[in-house]
C-alpha positions in Angstrom: -36.3 -55.4 -56.9 -35.1 -53.6 -60.0 -32.7 -50.8 -60.5 -33.9 -49.0 -63.6 -34.0 -51.7 -66.2 -31.5 -53.9 -64.4 -32.7 -56.7 -62.2 -31.0 -56.9 -58.8 -29.9 -60.4 -57.7 -27.7 -61.9 -55.0 -26.9 -65.3 -53.6 -30.2 -65.1 -51.6 -32.0 -65.6 -55.0 -30.2 -68.9 -55.7 -31.1 -72.3 -54.4 -29.1 -72.9 -51.2 -27.3 -76.0 -52.5 -26.2 -74.2 -55.7 -25.0 -71.2 -53.6 -23.1 -73.4 -51.3 -21.4 -75.3 -54.1 -20.5 -72.0 -55.8 -19.0 -70.5 -52.6 -17.0 -73.6 -51.7 -15.6 -73.8 -55.2 -14.6 -70.2 -55.0 -12.9 -70.6 -51.7 -11.2 -73.8 -52.8 -9.9 -72.2 -56.0 -8.5 -69.3 -54.0 -6.7 -71.6 -51.6 -5.1 -73.6 -54.5 -3.9 -70.4 -56.2 -2.5 -68.7 -53.1 0.9 -70.5 -53.0 1.4 -70.2 -56.8 0.6 -66.5 -56.8 2.6 -65.8 -53.6 5.7 -67.4 -55.2 5.2 -65.3 -58.3 5.0 -62.1 -56.1 8.2 -63.0 -54.4 10.0 -63.7 -57.7 8.9 -60.3 -59.1 9.7 -58.4 -55.9 6.1 -57.3 -55.5 5.4 -58.5 -51.9 5.6 -55.0 -50.4 3.3 -53.6 -53.2 0.8 -56.3 -52.4 1.0 -55.7 -48.7 0.4 -52.0 -49.2 -2.7 -52.8 -51.2 -4.1 -54.9 -48.3 -3.3 -52.2 -45.8 -5.6 -49.8 -47.6 -8.6 -52.2 -47.7 -9.9 -51.3 -44.3 -10.3 -47.7 -45.3 -11.8 -48.5 -48.7 -14.3 -50.9 -47.1 -15.3 -48.3 -44.6 -15.9 -45.8 -47.4 -18.3 -48.2 -49.1 -20.2 -48.8 -45.8 -20.5 -45.1 -45.0 -21.7 -43.9 -48.4 -22.4 -40.2 -49.3 -25.6 -38.3 -48.7 -27.3 -36.8 -51.7 -29.6 -33.7 -51.8 -32.4 -35.3 -53.9 -34.3 -32.1 -54.7 -31.1 -30.5 -56.0 -30.4 -33.5 -58.3 -34.0 -33.3 -59.6 -33.3 -29.7 -60.7 -30.0 -30.6 -62.1 -31.6 -33.3 -64.2 -33.9 -30.7 -65.8 -30.9 -28.5 -66.4 -28.9 -31.3 -68.1 -31.9 -32.0 -70.4 -31.6 -28.5 -71.6 -27.9 -28.9 -72.2 -28.6 -32.1 -74.2 -31.1 -30.3 -76.4 -28.6 -27.5 -77.0 -25.9 -29.9 -78.0 -28.3 -31.8 -80.3 -29.1 -28.6 -82.1 -25.3 -27.7 -82.4 -24.5 -31.1 -83.8 -27.3 -30.9 -86.4 -26.0 -27.6 -87.5 -22.4 -28.7 -87.6 -23.0 -31.9 -89.5 -25.8 -30.6 -91.6 -27.8 -33.8 -90.8 -31.3 -33.3 -89.3 -32.0 -35.7 -86.5 -28.4 -36.7 -86.1 -28.1 -39.0 -83.1 -24.6 -38.8 -81.4 -25.5 -42.0 -79.4 -25.9 -44.0 -82.6 -22.6 -45.7 -83.4 -23.7 -46.3 -87.0 -24.6 -42.7 -87.6 -21.4 -41.3 -86.0 -19.3 -43.9 -87.9 -21.0 -43.0 -91.3 -20.4 -39.3 -90.7 -16.8 -39.4 -89.4 -15.4 -42.1 -91.6 -17.7 -41.9 -94.6 -18.5 -38.2 -95.0 -15.4 -36.7 -93.4 -13.1 -39.5 -94.5 -11.2 -39.7 -91.1 -9.0 -42.7 -90.5 -10.5 -45.8 -88.7 -8.6 -47.0 -85.7 -10.4 -50.3 -85.2 -13.6 -52.2 -85.9 -16.2 -53.5 -83.5 -15.6 -57.0 -85.0 -13.7 -58.3 -88.1 -16.9 -57.9 -90.2 -18.4 -55.0 -88.2 -18.4 -51.2 -88.6 -15.6 -48.9 -87.5 -15.6 -48.3 -83.7 -16.7 -45.0 -82.3 -16.1 -45.6 -78.6 -14.9 -42.7 -76.4 -11.2 -43.8 -76.6 -11.4 -43.6 -80.4 -13.2 -40.3 -80.4 -10.7 -38.9 -77.9 -7.9 -39.9 -80.3 -9.7 -38.4 -83.3 -10.4 -35.2 -81.3 -6.7 -34.7 -80.5 -5.8 -35.3 -84.1 -8.6 -33.6 -86.0 -10.6 -31.7 -83.3 -9.4 -28.2 -84.4 -10.8 -28.8 -88.0 -13.9 -30.7 -87.0 -15.5 -29.4 -83.8 -18.4 -31.9 -84.2 -16.1 -34.5 -82.8 -15.8 -32.6 -79.5 -19.6 -31.9 -79.6 -20.3 -35.7 -80.0 -18.1 -36.5 -77.0 -19.8 -33.7 -74.9 -23.2 -34.9 -76.0 -22.5 -38.5 -75.0 -20.9 -37.5 -71.7 -23.9 -35.2 -70.8 -26.4 -37.8 -71.8 -24.7 -40.5 -69.8 -24.4 -38.2 -66.7 -28.1 -37.5 -66.8 -29.5 -40.9 -67.6 -27.1 -43.3 -65.9 -26.2 -41.2 -62.9 -28.3 -38.2 -62.0 -31.7 -39.7 -62.8 -30.8 -42.9 -61.0 -29.7 -41.4 -57.7 -33.2 -42.0 -56.1 -32.9 -45.6 -57.1 -29.5 -45.9 -55.6 -30.7 -44.4 -52.3 -33.7 -46.7 -52.3 -31.3 -49.7 -52.2 -30.2 -48.5 -48.7 -33.4 -47.1 -47.2 -32.1 -47.2 -43.6 -29.7 -44.3 -44.3 -30.8 -42.7 -47.6 -27.2 -42.5 -48.8 -25.5 -43.6 -52.0 -23.2 -46.6 -51.5 -20.8 -47.4 -54.4 -18.4 -50.3 -55.0 -14.7 -49.6 -55.0 -12.3 -51.8 -56.9 -8.5 -51.6 -56.8 -7.7 -54.0 -59.6 -9.4 -52.3 -62.6 -6.8 -49.6 -63.3 -3.3 -50.5 -64.3 -1.8 -47.4 -62.6 -3.2 -48.6 -59.2 -5.8 -45.9 -59.1 -9.3 -46.7 -57.8 -12.3 -47.5 -59.9 -15.9 -47.2 -58.7 -19.1 -48.7 -59.9 -22.8 -49.0 -59.2 -22.7 -45.9 -59.4 -19.4 -44.7 -60.7 -19.0 -41.9 -58.2 -15.5 -41.1 -59.6 -16.9 -40.3 -63.1 -18.4 -37.0 -62.0 -17.1 -34.0 -64.0 -14.2 -32.1 -62.5 -14.3 -28.7 -64.2 -16.9 -26.2 -65.3 -20.3 -25.2 -64.1 -21.7 -28.8 -64.2 -18.9 -29.9 -61.9 -19.9 -27.3 -59.4 -23.6 -28.2 -59.7 -22.7 -31.9 -59.0 -20.7 -31.1 -56.0 -23.5 -28.9 -54.6 -25.6 -32.0 -54.4 -23.5 -34.0 -51.9 -24.2 -32.8 -48.4 -23.4 -33.5 -44.8 -25.8 -34.8 -42.1 -27.1 -32.3 -39.6 -24.5 -31.4 -37.1 -21.7 -32.7 -39.4 -19.4 -31.1 -42.0 -17.7 -32.4 -45.1 -13.9 -31.9 -45.3 -11.3 -32.7 -48.0 -7.6 -32.7 -48.2 -5.8 -32.6 -51.6 -2.1 -33.4 -52.3 -0.9 -30.2 -54.1 0.6 -30.8 -57.6 1.4 -34.4 -56.5 2.1 -35.7 -60.1 4.5 -32.9 -60.8 6.3 -33.6 -57.6 6.6 -37.3 -58.5 7.9 -36.3 -62.0 10.5 -34.0 -60.3 11.6 -36.9 -58.2 11.7 -39.5 -61.0 13.5 -37.2 -63.5 15.6 -35.4 -60.9 15.1 -32.2 -62.9 17.0 -29.4 -61.2 14.5 -26.6 -62.1 11.4 -28.5 -60.9 13.2 -29.6 -57.7 14.5 -26.1 -57.1 10.9 -24.6 -57.3 9.4 -27.3 -55.0 12.3 -27.1 -52.5 12.1 -23.3 -52.4 15.6 -22.8 -53.8 14.2 -20.8 -56.8 12.2 -17.8 -55.6 10.6 -14.5 -56.7 12.9 -11.4 -56.8 11.4 -10.3 -53.4 12.4 -13.7 -51.8 8.9 -15.1 -51.7 8.2 -18.7 -52.8 7.3 -19.0 -56.5 4.6 -21.2 -57.9 5.6 -23.8 -60.6 2.9 -22.5 -63.0 4.1 -18.9 -62.5 7.7 -19.9 -62.9 7.0 -21.7 -66.2 4.9 -18.7 -67.4 7.8 -16.4 -66.7 10.2 -18.6 -68.7 7.7 -18.9 -71.6 6.4 -15.3 -71.8 9.0 -13.3 -70.0 6.4 -11.8 -67.7 7.1 -11.5 -63.9 4.6 -13.4 -61.7 3.1 -10.3 -60.2 2.2 -9.0 -63.8 0.9 -12.2 -65.3 -2.6 -12.4 -66.7 -4.6 -15.4 -65.5 -5.8 -16.5 -69.0 -3.0 -15.3 -71.2 0.0 -16.5 -69.1 -1.0 -18.7 -66.2 -3.6 -20.9 -68.0 -1.2 -22.1 -70.8 1.6 -22.7 -68.3 -0.7 -24.7 -66.0 -2.1 -26.7 -68.9 1.5 -27.5 -70.0 2.6 -28.5 -66.5 -0.4 -30.8 -66.0 -0.2 -32.1 -69.6 3.4 -33.2 -69.3 2.8 -36.1 -66.9 0.0 -37.3 -69.2 2.1 -37.2 -72.3 -0.1 -34.6 -73.9 0.6 -33.8 -77.6 0.7 -30.4 -79.4 -2.7 -31.0 -80.9 -4.2 -32.2 -77.6 -2.9 -29.2 -75.7 -4.1 -26.7 -78.4 -7.6 -28.3 -78.2 -7.6 -28.1 -74.4 -6.6 -24.4 -74.4 -9.3 -23.6 -77.0 -11.9 -25.3 -74.9 -10.9 -22.9 -72.1 -11.5 -19.9 -74.4 -7.8 -19.2 -75.3 -7.6 -19.1 -79.2 -4.1 -20.3 -80.0 -2.6 -22.1 -82.9 -0.4 -25.2 -83.0 2.8 -23.2 -83.8 2.4 -21.1 -80.6 1.8 -24.2 -78.5 4.8 -26.0 -80.1 7.0 -23.0 -79.1 5.7 -23.2 -75.5 6.3 -26.9 -75.3 9.8 -26.5 -76.7 10.5 -23.8 -74.0 9.1 -26.2 -71.3 11.5 -28.9 -72.6 14.4 -26.5 -72.2 13.2 -25.4 -68.8 12.7 -29.0 -67.6 15.7 -30.4 -69.4 15.8 -33.7 -67.5 12.2 -34.6 -68.3 12.8 -35.5 -72.0 15.8 -37.5 -70.9 13.6 -39.4 -68.3 11.0 -40.1 -71.0 13.6 -41.6 -73.3 14.9 -43.7 -70.5 11.5 -45.1 -69.6 10.7 -45.9 -73.3 14.1 -47.7 -73.6 13.2 -49.7 -70.4 9.9 -50.7 -71.8 11.4 -51.8 -75.1 14.1 -53.8 -73.3 11.9 -55.5 -70.7 8.4 -55.2 -72.1 7.3 -53.4 -68.9 8.1 -50.4 -66.7 8.6 -50.6 -62.9 7.0 -47.8 -60.9 7.8 -46.0 -57.6 6.1 -48.6 -55.4 7.6 -51.5 -57.3 4.4 -52.1 -59.3 4.9 -53.4 -62.8 2.9 -52.4 -65.9 3.4 -54.4 -69.1 3.5 -52.1 -72.2 2.1 -53.9 -75.2 2.8 -52.4 -78.6 6.0 -50.7 -77.7 7.7 -52.3 -80.7 4.7 -52.2 -83.0 5.1 -51.3 -86.7 2.0 -49.1 -86.4 3.1 -45.6 -85.5 -0.2 -44.8 -83.7 0.0 -47.9 -81.5 3.7 -47.4 -80.8 3.2 -43.7 -79.9 0.4 -44.6 -77.5 2.6 -47.3 -75.9 5.5 -44.8 -75.5 3.1 -42.4 -73.8 2.1 -45.1 -71.3 5.7 -46.0 -70.6 6.4 -42.4 -69.6 3.1 -41.5 -67.9 2.4 -44.7 -65.9 5.2 -44.4 -63.3 4.1 -40.8 -62.7 0.4 -41.6 -62.1 1.3 -44.7 -60.2 3.7 -42.8 -58.0 1.0 -40.3 -57.1 -1.4 -43.2 -56.2 1.4 -44.9 -54.2 1.8 -41.8 -52.0 -2.0 -41.7 -51.5 -2.1 -45.3 -50.4 0.8 -44.7 -48.0 -1.3 -41.8 -46.6 -4.5 -43.9 -46.4 -2.6 -46.4 -44.3 -1.9 -43.7 -41.8 -5.4 -42.2 -42.1 -7.0 -45.5 -41.1 -5.0 -45.5 -37.8 -6.1 -41.9 -37.2 -9.8 -42.7 -37.8 -9.6 -45.7 -35.4 -8.1 -43.4 -32.7 -10.9 -40.8 -33.2 -13.6 -43.5 -33.0 -12.1 -44.9 -29.8 -12.3 -41.4 -28.3 -16.0 -41.2 -29.2 -15.7 -38.6 -32.1 -17.6 -39.0 -35.4 -15.0 -39.1 -38.2 -15.8 -41.2 -41.3 -14.1 -41.5 -44.7 -16.3 -40.9 -47.8 -14.2 -41.3 -50.9 -10.8 -40.8 -52.6 -11.1 -38.8 -55.8 -7.8 -38.6 -57.7 -5.4 -37.0 -55.2 -7.9 -35.9 -52.6 -9.5 -37.6 -49.6 -13.0 -36.7 -48.4 -14.4 -37.1 -44.9 -17.6 -36.4 -42.9 -16.8 -35.1 -39.4 -18.6 -33.9 -36.4 -18.9 -30.1 -36.7 -16.0 -28.4 -35.1 -13.7 -31.4 -35.4 -12.3 -30.3 -38.8 -9.8 -27.8 -37.4 -8.2 -30.4 -35.1 -8.4 -33.0 -37.9 -6.6 -30.7 -40.3 -3.4 -30.9 -38.2 -3.5 -34.7 -38.1 -4.1 -34.9 -41.9 -0.9 -32.9 -42.5 1.0 -35.6 -40.7 -0.8 -38.5 -42.5 -0.5 -37.0 -46.0 2.8 -35.1 -45.7 5.1 -36.0 -42.8 4.5 -39.7 -42.9 5.0 -40.2 -46.7 7.2 -37.5 -48.1 10.4 -39.5 -47.3 9.6 -41.4 -50.4 10.4 -38.3 -52.6 13.4 -36.0 -53.0 11.1 -33.0 -53.0 8.7 -31.9 -50.2 4.9 -32.5 -50.3 2.1 -30.1 -49.4 -1.6 -30.4 -48.9 -4.6 -28.1 -49.3 -7.7 -28.6 -47.1 -11.2 -27.3 -47.2 -14.5 -27.8 -45.4 -18.2 -27.0 -45.6 -21.7 -28.5 -45.5 -21.7 -29.6 -49.1 -18.9 -30.5 -51.6 -19.6 -27.4 -53.8 -17.5 -24.3 -53.7 -18.4 -21.5 -51.3 -16.7 -18.7 -53.2 -16.7 -17.8 -56.9 -15.5 -15.0 -59.1 -17.1 -13.0 -61.8 -16.1 -10.0 -63.8 -18.2 -7.0 -63.0 -17.4 -3.8 -64.9 -14.1 -5.2 -65.9 -13.1 -6.1 -62.4 -13.0 -9.4 -60.6 -15.5 -9.5 -57.7 -15.7 -12.3 -55.1 -19.2 -13.3 -54.0 -20.9 -16.0 -52.0 -22.3 -18.6 -54.4 -23.3 -21.3 -51.9 -23.5 -20.7 -48.2 -23.1 -24.5 -47.5 -20.0 -24.9 -49.8 -16.4 -25.6 -49.1 -14.0 -23.0 -47.9 -10.2 -23.4 -47.4 -8.6 -23.7 -44.0 -6.7 -20.7 -42.9 
């Protein structure tokens, strides 16, 4: 069998004697390493972290076994649509660069243009004697630094992302389903050791690499459907990284909003994005415009845990149609620092810890080593400082998700013993997705509140909250468009997700 251009192989394809020797050597090596690594875990106070990882493996293994059902005709239409987007991006790149036939997938052409024609700084080379690297991490750094002056950097990243989505994911979905002909579902591999923050990684296919925002994200979600008589349901930890940041920094304003101590003038609860927008723009929540006031505040709030820079935030807002300059964004960030006064202090504390120890310790006890924190190169040092600040926040969010997954597995076992169909599908960021027997989702909603809120929020000094939705496909059911200057709500997809009341 072949998957695209890649041959499929397993131990069945190897001579039995060779396979036996390989398997025995693997097992023997593991047994020899176990006492050494266990001692190291105890010495570094990581035993509880390791045990929590093992407690989630039952759920993750079940996710891989269950898989997700694709709507193949939908993805065939999406492939055609993506091809049109690729052609449009190719035309825009040729116009922006002035180079006919410019190929954004060619590292040589992109390097010649960015570092030769534009004279942008090189970050690293593919080898000591090779050309300047143009991988996505390099392009992302260049985009944050020079994206406002050179939009072709963003176009190159968008072209590569769209091309990769089409050719390595969408077009191969029929091949992935053919590997499991008994159920026609896509089964991906989950790994827990690939991401330093403890988040999950997926491969073959990378189900977690689907776009999250924009029309293409909605189109992707529309393609994942439930079996007849079943529904898909998802529960998302609301603003979990900001809640973790509030706990770690002990910022009084953040904690006051999440605890309900800071409220609107009428006594109702205030949203953190609306609260920051009011501090920045001086506009009450009930008078705020979604794009002019709430969008910048939301981008700032979600950018803070990621260590987003002024240039990066400016670029992000411009991508969302808000034409702002760096001076405005700097003023907004300065006001955010004054509003969340303890956050800059927490950042300095984590950078100092990384410099002193060479690593930072996260909420669960997990350790991340921070290389380059004392580098003479300002770019490397700045990146290391950003990791020192953002890693405990991201890891803390994943730690709470793993605590919840431990409880969810107990719940699923109980449902199966009672004879109900309830299967886990995937964890994407801070959300858990399930396939349930139709009608079960409302009862399941109450139990998920216990698993994702009541059973884990004792780890934080602020309360948690979840948002749930259900439908017959992962796409949204409702959407908004402006008609005659007014927002009108309409049904976009009858099968799509709708929120629990």
